[in-house]
N, C-alpha and C positions, 0 to 999 in steps of 0.2 A: 392415489389421486384424492385430494380432499373433495368432500362432499360440498362444503361451505366455498363461496366464491373467493377469488381474489380481488381485494378492493384497489383500484388503480385511480389515483388523484392527478389532475390536472389531463383527465381522459380526452378532452376534445381537442387538445394541443397536436402539434406536429408529431413529436416523439410519443406522446401518450395514445395517441390513435394507433400508432404501428406496435406498440407495445401490448394495447388491448388485443389487437389481431394476433400478434404472436401466441399470446397465453390462450387463445381461443383455438389456434392451430395445434397447440399441445395438448387440447381436450381438457382445458379449464374453464371453469364458470368465471365470469367477469362482471363486477360491478364498477361503473366508471362514474366519476363525480368530477364536476368542475364548476365554476362560477359564471361560465361562459355558455351560452347556447350552442347545441351543435349547429352547423350551417345545413342547407338540405342536402340529401343523399349522403351525409357525412359516411365514410367508410369505419366507423369507431371499432366495429368487430366486438363490441360489449353485447351482453345479452339484456343488459339492464343499465341505464343511465339517468342519475339523478342531478338536478342543479344543486348546488351547495357551494358556499363560501368556505373554503378548507382551513382558512386562518381562524374561523368561528368554531371553538370546540362543541358547541350545542348543536350548531347545524351539523357539523361532522357526524356528531355522535346519533341524531337523528336519522341522517340518510344511511347511516352504515348496520345501526344496531340492528334492525330487523331481520339482516343477513347474516350477522357474526361472520365477519370474513375471516378466512384461515390465515391471509397474510396481507400485506399492504406493499403497493409497489408506488412511491412517494414522488411524484412529478411536478406537482403544483407549485408555483413560485415565479419570482422575478428572473429573466434571462440576461438582460442587456447589459453589458459590461459599461458602454459610453454613457448610459442614463445614470448607473450605478456611482460612476465618478461624478457627474454634475449635480445629483440630487441622492445622495447615499441612504438617506433614513426609509424612504418608501421599500428600498431592496432589503434592507436589513428588517424592517418591520414584516415584510410578506414573508419573507424565506424562513426567518425564525419562528414567525407565529403558526405558519403551517405545519412545521415539524413538530413544534411543541403541542399542535393539536392532534397531530397524528400519534406522537407517542402518549399522550393523555387518553387517546382511545384505546391503545395498545395495552396499556397499564390497567385501564378499567375492565375490558373484556377479554383479556387473556390471549392476545394475539400475540405470536413469538416470532413472527418473521417479518422485517421490514427490508424493502430492497430501496434505496435512496439514490436519486437523480442528483450526482454530485457532479465536479466539474474540474477539467485539467487546470482550471483557473486558480485552484489551491496551491498549487506549485510555485506560483509567480513566475521570475526569470530563473530557470534553473541552471544549475553549475554546469550540467553536462546533457547531452541527449543520445539515444533516448532515454525519457525519464522513466525512472523504475518507482513502483510505489512506495518505497522507502527514502526516496528522496524528501528533503525537508518540505515541509510547507510553509510558504512564504508568500502570501498572496500578496499583489500590488495592485488591488483594485477592491471596492466594496463587495464587488459582486462574488469573487472569489474568496473574499474573508467570510462573508456570509454562509457560503457554502462548506468553508472549512469549520466555521462553527456549528453548522447542521450535522457534520459528520461527529463532531464532538458530543453533542447531544445523542445521538444514535448511540455512540460507544457507550457512554454513561447509562443508556436506558438497559444494559445488561443487569442493572440492579434490580430490573423488574422482570427478569428473563426474557428479555428482547433479544434475539439474535438479528444481527443487522449486516448488511452489505451495502457500501457506498460503492456506486460505479461512477468512476471519473472519468465523463465523456470527453473525448477531444472535439472534433467539429463534425456534429451530425449533419448529414448531406444527403441529396439524392431524393429519389422519388420510387415509389412502389412498381414492380413490374408490370402490374395490370393498369396502371396511370392512375389510379384514383386517389392516391395519397402523394402529397408534394408539399412543399412550403408554401404557407399562407399567411405568414406574421403580417400585422398591421401594427406599426408600420414593419416593413422588411428590413432586418438588419444583417441578415446572413449574405456572406460574399457571393456564393454560386448563383442563387436567384437574382440578385442585384446585376451581376455581370450579365447574366442571359437576358435581362429585361433591357440592360443598355444596349445589346446587341439587336434584340428583337424590336427596338424604338418605343417599347411599352413603358420605359423608365428612363430617368436622365442619365446622361453620360456617367460612368464610373469614376468616383472620386479614389485615387489611388493614395492611401494614408502612409506617405513615408517613402522615400527611396535610399534612406541613409542607414538602413539597418545593417549589422553585420552579418550578412547572408550573400551567397554568390550573387544575385541581382539587385540586391540594395531594398529588396521588399520582405515584407514578414513572410515567413515559413510557418504553416500550419498542418495538422494532421486529421485527413478527412476519413470518417466512418460512414459508409453507407447506413441509411435508417434501417434498413431490413436485416443487416447485420447486427445493428445495436439493439433492436427488438429482440432479436432472437436471444442475445446475452441475457436480457432481464428473464426470459423465460427459464434459462439455465440456473439463474442466480435464485429464483423463486423455489426451483426443483432442490438446490442444493440445502437452502434454508429449511424447507419442509421435510428435508432427510436429517435434521439435525445438526448441520454443519453451520459454521460461521466464517465465511470467506472474508470478512472485514473489509478491504478497499482494493478495487481493481480497476485497472486502466481500460477503456475501450477506446481503440483507434484502429487506424488502418495500418499502424507502423511505419508508415512512409510519410515524410515532409513535401508540401508542394509550395512554393511562395504565389504570391499573389499574382505575379506576371505569368505564371505557369498555369494558372487557372485560367486567367484570361486566354491564353493561347488554346487551352483544351476547349474552352467554351466558342471560341472563334473557329476551330474545327468541327465540332458539334453542329453549330449553326449554319457554318458555311457563309459567315457574316463577320463582318469586322464589328470590333467593340469599341466605341468612342468613350474616352477616358480624361480626365483631369487629373493634375497633380495636387496634392495637399498636403499637409504637415503630417506628421505622426500624431496618432491619438494618445492622449494621457491613459495609462494602465496597459498599453499593448506590449506585451514582450516580443522579443524579435523572433524567437523560434520555439515551439511546442510541439515535440514529435513524441509519441507514447512508445515506452516499451510494452509489449502485449504479451510476454511469455508467461505471466501469472495468469491471464485469462485463458490461455490455451491449457496451462497446467491443472489449474484450479476447477475452471468452469468447463473444459472440454470445449472452447469456442476458439472459432478461428473466422477472420473475416473472408467472405468469399466473394462479395459484391464492392469492396472498398477500394479498389484501383480508381485513380482518377477520370480514366476514360468511362469507365462504366458509370461511376456516379454522374459525371456530367452528361452523359448521354441520356441517362434517365430522367435527370432534372430537367432537359431542354425537352425532352418529348412530353412531360408533364406542362412545361410552360406553354409549349404550342397546343397542347390539346384543351387548356383551360381558355383558350379564345383571348388572351390578353392583346 
């Protein structure tokens, strides 16, 4: 176990908070950095948190250097696909600048282990499902392209002795079992909380984007992975890198696809309420189906999703939504 902490960028975010908690649960010290203040009573799980614009190499160096971290889990960046299509340059600027800043830090102070928050969006529209890690990268939106570029930067940092692991998330979802951590994006862009808020009457009716996808019910199919399962995988990846391994790229999903309408039905069941919805055209950059092959995660990390069935994800998310008094 390293004496130096694990540096987590984007630590105040939804996934970042869960990863900090998972690392702490494994007995690791955690230094969290983010450009956003922590909200009151935030369950970050980091021993220490510092405000920092990760895209600024000098600011990141000043925040991290006193602790000389043993590894980095890099999650800071832009995450919204539709925004990247409408206005691509900020997504490229943020996602590439933060990665360059992390790698400059790693080169300067000799950090050899970097876990990168990548995305299934690197695959674009896959030729077949489930998608293995050796499927061609062919992103169809700027967000996915920026993540693919981030992976390439991490791979090339091997020239400086950096061992990297790119974790390709499918759809992070759900809430912690203690009810303290759930989705609080502003604005909210993830399907499950949007559906739940529509059902609870705390959000507008759900727009269903596209009924003409080549899927069984005509709506887009996605693979959902519980936030606690996702966080645990990061702790496992850090352990592998610190042990001298280089896992490279690994999918993280539940391994099962659910359509938008299946998610709506699951939310209605969890709430005991109907979800009002409206029809809308497809959004640019939306593939019809994204489902992960998770065999590599099982084999290389020893990871398996324990809470990533749709019912558990939705029930945990619904409990969080009701509990936050929206």
